[in-house]
C-alpha positions in Angstrom: -3.2 -15.7 -2.8 -5.3 -16.7 -6.0 -8.2 -15.2 -4.7 -6.4 -11.9 -4.3 -5.5 -12.2 -7.9 -9.2 -12.3 -9.2 -10.1 -9.1 -7.6 -11.0 -6.2 -9.6 -11.3 -2.3 -8.9 -12.4 0.0 -11.6 -11.6 -2.8 -14.1 -7.9 -3.3 -13.0 -6.5 -6.5 -11.4 -4.1 -6.1 -8.7 -0.4 -7.4 -8.7 0.1 -10.0 -6.5 3.3 -11.5 -5.2 4.1 -14.1 -2.4 6.8 -12.8 -0.5 8.6 -15.5 1.8 11.2 -13.4 3.3 10.9 -12.7 6.9 11.0 -8.6 8.0 12.5 -7.7 11.2 9.8 -5.8 13.5 10.7 -2.5 14.9 12.2 -0.9 11.8 11.3 2.7 11.3 11.7 4.7 8.0 13.8 8.0 7.8 11.6 11.2 7.8 12.5 11.9 4.2 11.6 8.1 3.3 8.3 8.7 5.1 7.7 11.8 3.3 8.2 10.1 -0.1 5.4 7.5 1.1 3.1 10.2 1.9 2.7 11.5 -1.4 1.2 8.3 -2.4 -1.7 7.8 0.2 -4.7 9.9 0.5 -6.3 10.0 3.9 -9.9 9.6 3.6 -11.9 12.5 5.4 -13.7 11.8 8.3 -12.2 8.4 8.9 -9.8 7.2 11.3 -6.2 7.6 10.3 -5.8 4.0 9.3 -8.6 4.5 6.3 -6.3 5.3 3.3 -6.5 5.3 -0.1 -3.0 4.3 -1.5 -2.1 5.2 -5.2 0.6 3.2 -6.9 3.3 5.1 -9.1 2.7 4.6 -12.6 5.2 2.1 -14.2 
């Protein structure tokens, strides 16, 4: 976790927090919830579907 906090991208450090909650598997988003998330994801051209750039909402 400390290593992740020291990373930088374009001069900015990530927000890193430890989650200790156990999440259920097999949970799916509704169509409207997924559409909201898709507005923050940019699929990189000529790469497989899992190569994406994710933009955070401004705080």
